[in-house]
VEXFI-500949 format. One line per field, with one value per residue (C-alpha): y, z, x; residue number from 1. Coordinates in steps of 0.1 Angstrom, whole numbers. Layout:
N
v = c(Y  ...)
w = c(Z  ...)
u = c(X  ...)
seq = c(NUM  ...)
//
This chain:
240
v = c(975  960  937  964  990  974  975  940  937  956  949  915  925  955  949  967  997  1025  1042  1013  1031  1053  1026  1020  1029  1041  1032  1033  1028  1061  1077  1067  1097  1119  1104  1102  1138  1135  1112  1134  1167  1156  1140  1150  1152  1121  1112  1085  1063  1077  1110  1125  1164  1175  1164  1193  1183  1206  1205  1169  1144  1112  1086  1052  1033  1020  1044  1056  1087  1096  1129  1159  1144  1170  1160  1180  1173  1161  1129  1092  1073  1036  1014  1003  1021  1035  1070  1072  1108  1139  1119  1148  1134  1166  1164  1144  1114  1075  1051  1014  1003  986  1006  1013  1052  1055  1083  1115  1102  1126  1112  1132  1127  1095  1061  1032  997  977  966  985  988  1019  1027  1060  1089  1079  1107  1090  1115  1110  1074  1040  1013  977  954  940  965  973  1003  1006  1033  1064  1054  1081  1081  1107  1126  1155  1156  1175  1196  1196  1182  1157  1124  1095  1058  1033  996  981  1005  1027  1056  1061  1099  1101  1138  1143  1171  1150  1110  1090  1055  1024  995  960  940  928  940  955  982  981  1007  1044  1032  1060  1058  1078  1097  1074  1042  1009  979  947  929  907  920  925  952  957  983  1018  1011  1039  1024  1035  1025  995  965  928  906  887  894  900  930  934  964  946  968  963  969  977  969  980  985  1017  1029  1041  1083  1095  1132  1155  1179  1215  1229  1260  1284  1263  1246  1204)
w = c(1016  999  1027  1020  1039  1068  1097  1107  1072  1085  1127  1140  1176  1188  1223  1205  1195  1219  1214  1207  1214  1183  1163  1178  1158  1129  1088  1078  1094  1086  1108  1138  1130  1135  1168  1181  1191  1213  1233  1233  1247  1288  1285  1320  1312  1328  1320  1329  1315  1309  1293  1284  1290  1255  1249  1242  1251  1246  1256  1269  1265  1281  1282  1296  1321  1305  1276  1266  1249  1231  1227  1207  1201  1203  1212  1207  1226  1229  1223  1240  1241  1258  1278  1265  1240  1224  1204  1187  1186  1168  1163  1158  1170  1162  1180  1176  1176  1195  1200  1216  1236  1228  1191  1179  1160  1145  1140  1123  1119  1118  1127  1125  1137  1129  1154  1160  1170  1195  1183  1151  1143  1122  1106  1104  1079  1077  1074  1090  1083  1091  1091  1109  1113  1126  1154  1140  1113  1099  1082  1066  1059  1042  1035  1028  1039  1018  1034  1010  976  952  939  977  969  995  995  987  986  952  959  922  902  929  951  983  994  1030  1038  1047  1031  1048  1049  1040  1049  1061  1068  1083  1110  1106  1071  1059  1039  1022  1020  1000  995  990  993  977  1000  1007  1004  1023  1028  1037  1070  1066  1027  1021  997  985  985  959  955  949  958  949  956  979  983  998  1020  1019  990  984  960  941  919  889  874  839  845  816  814  791  789  798  794  822  822  843  853  859  889  881  908  926  891  869  862  852)
u = c(897  928  951  979  958  951  977  978  996  1026  1024  1018  1027  1013  1027  1061  1046  1054  1021  995  969  972  963  929  897  917  909  945  980  991  964  983  1010  979  965  996  1000  969  988  1020  998  1000  1036  1056  1093  1108  1150  1164  1191  1224  1225  1257  1264  1265  1232  1205  1168  1137  1105  1087  1109  1106  1142  1135  1159  1193  1188  1223  1225  1255  1276  1259  1226  1194  1161  1133  1097  1070  1089  1095  1125  1118  1142  1177  1181  1213  1214  1245  1268  1248  1214  1183  1151  1129  1090  1065  1088  1078  1109  1104  1128  1158  1161  1197  1200  1231  1255  1242  1206  1174  1141  1111  1079  1077  1069  1098  1083  1108  1142  1142  1178  1187  1223  1240  1230  1197  1161  1131  1104  1071  1072  1061  1087  1076  1095  1126  1131  1163  1174  1208  1234  1225  1188  1164  1122  1112  1085  1068  1059  1077  1051  1034  1006  987  1008  985  991  991  980  976  954  943  956  942  946  965  951  986  1012  1039  1040  1071  1071  1057  1076  1064  1080  1114  1117  1151  1162  1198  1221  1211  1181  1151  1116  1090  1067  1034  1053  1044  1064  1050  1067  1092  1107  1140  1151  1188  1209  1203  1166  1142  1113  1075  1039  1030  1054  1039  1054  1078  1098  1130  1139  1173  1183  1203  1230  1247  1287  1308  1346  1371  1410  1422  1456  1475  1480  1504  1506  1535  1531  1546  1567  1556  1575  1556  1581  1575)
seq = c(1  2  3  4  5  6  7  8  9  10  11  12  13  14  15  16  17  18  19  20  21  22  23  24  25  26  27  28  29  30  31  32  33  34  35  36  37  38  39  40  41  42  43  44  45  46  47  48  49  50  51  52  53  54  55  56  57  58  59  60  61  62  63  64  65  66  67  68  69  70  71  72  73  74  75  76  77  78  79  80  81  82  83  84  85  86  87  88  89  90  91  92  93  94  95  96  97  98  99  100  101  102  103  104  105  106  107  108  109  110  111  112  113  114  115  116  117  118  119  120  121  122  123  124  125  126  127  128  129  130  131  132  133  134  135  136  137  138  139  140  141  142  143  144  145  146  147  148  149  150  151  152  153  154  155  156  157  158  159  160  161  162  163  164  165  166  167  168  169  170  171  172  173  174  175  176  177  178  179  180  181  182  183  184  185  186  187  188  189  190  191  192  193  194  195  196  197  198  199  200  201  202  203  204  205  206  207  208  209  210  211  212  213  214  215  216  217  218  219  220  221  222  223  224  225  226  227  228  229  230  231  232  233  234  235  236  237  238  239  240)
//
């Protein structure tokens, strides 16, 4: 198996995982997204922390102590949120989500069926679908982790010239420990990003990206002189 398909290539500290049992005896790291569901099947409801009265919580949800859930957030169980987290206003956390400790999720972000390791930070206006984010990962504002192919076929993971069928209709992205995505990046379904790799703003990411890289998008800007245009406004009678 290529090293890019091994769990250890992305995650060094499994103690930072909120559902580490989901990674035991699996073939590929994305298999944990399916296995975690069995761990959630018997979760009791347990709400600690500081939950604002406007927050809507349905189903079996666990929220750890010292976690702050800001106004107008919606949480659909089963879901687990660890200790000392901050979930900012108007966040949507959908079912099947495990969130570790000391995680920050920004305003108007949506998390669906994902695993978020400890100390990850997700900015505002982000979509994280069917994905795994490693310890200390950083996701900039406006990032979209695409989780379904446009043709709705099974998602594949491509490394080198070979493709691996995940057997999943919806699978987003694996982001390794301390990897970063800049603002407005988009990842295609089935992307894997190695640990400590940083990807600059506005990049469309596809395939498997190795660890310890910096990827930046270069664009050519054309600047030329222009004449100023002054527009005259008509009044309510149409007179200029």
